N, C-alpha and C positions, 0 to 999 in steps of 0.2 A: 486414513487415506487408502484408496484402493491400490492393490499391487498385482492382482491377477485379472486377466481380461474377462474371465467368466467364473463366477462362483455360484453356489446354490442360492445365495441371497439375491442374485440377479434374475432368478427364474420364478415365474408364477404360472401354475397350470390349473386346469379345472375351472377356468374363468367363464363367467356368464357373458352372453352377447352384449355388446355395447357399440355405440357409434365409433367409427374409425378415429375421429378426433380424440375421443377419450382413450382409445388404445394407444395412440401416439403419445398423448400426455403421460399415460401410465408408464410406457416404455422409457420415456425421457426422465420421469421422476425417479425411476429405479437407478438410472445412470447417475442422476444428481445425488440421490441419497447415499449411494455407495462411493461417492467421491471421484467419479470419472469426469464430470462436467460441472460447469457453473449453471445457474438457473437460466441464464440467457440462451444456453444451447437448446433447451427444451422448446423455447419459442421459435428458434431457428429450424427445429424439426418440423414444426407446423408450417413455417414459411416455405420450406423445401417441398412439402406435400402440395402446397398451393401452386407451385411452379410446375411440378410434374409428379405423377403418381409414383409411389415407391412399391406398388404391387409388382411382383415378379413372376406370377404364375404358380401353379402347384400349391395353392392355398397359402402362399407365402408373401409377406410384405416386409420390407426392410427400411423402416423410417430412419433418417439420419439428417443431420444439419446441412445448411448451405455452406458454400465455400467460405463465406464471411464468418461462419460460426467456429472455424478452426481455432480461433484465439480463445474460445470458451472451453476447450477441451484440456483437462488437466492431465489425463492419461487415457490410453486406449482401453475401451471396455465395450461389452455388449450386454444387452438385457433380452430375455426371452419371455414372451407371453404365449401360452397355449390355451386356446379356447375349445370348449367341448362341442360347440356348434359354430358354424361359420358366421363371421360378421361381414357386413356389407362394406366393401371397399370400392366405392365408385362403380357399383354394379358387378363386381367380382367377389367371389367367396374367399375369405381368408380365415385360417385357423391358427396360423403361426406368424407371430409378429416378432421380429428381431430388430431391436433398436441398436444402432451402432454409433460409436464415437471413436474415430481413429486419429491419433497424432500423426502429423506429416502425411505420408502416403500409405500408412498402415491400413486405412479403411479400404483401399483397393484390394489388398491381399485378403482381408476379412470377407469382403463382398464376394470375391472369387471363390474362396473356400466354402462359404455358405451356399453359393449357387451350385457348386459341384456336389456338396453333401446332399442338398435337397433335390437335385435332379435325378438321383438314384431312387427309383420308385419304391423299392422294398425298404430302403433306409428311411425314406420320407414317411412311409406307412408306419414304421416302428416309432418314428418321432411323434407323429400325430396321435399315436396310441399310447404314448408314454404315461406311466402312472406315478412317477416321482421326479423330483428335481435331480436326484442322482442319475436316473436313467437318461434324462435330457443332457445332463452334464457330460456323461459318457459319449453320447452321440456327437457332441460338439467339441470334444477335447482336441481333435486334430485341426479343427477350424481355428482354434484360439492359440495353438502352439503349446 
């Protein structure tokens, strides 16, 4: 069972381009395999994307479940996918996909912290050029508490 919001096992980098649906699925499967969510949460991440895009700007997308999916969250966690080349996210370029699952209202704090971290252009450039899971983990330590 997961006990930390973000671990090296939740991070994949150097990924090849794929359709956004596969990226959402992969981000959700990491959350599921690491014990943060039930399988149904991953389906709700796809449903959320159909309602409204989770593209945030600055090469960033933050897929997460619908309000109904809260019951499928075992504990708060995030997954990080870093792509070498941008993937197409409804006509926008995305290189950083951060899947989130937050118990209660914890997702709001995580979303806010991610947005602040990724709005700093020099920090974002460092994130996009990260060469290891450890490096990414260090960038997001303050995001996850």
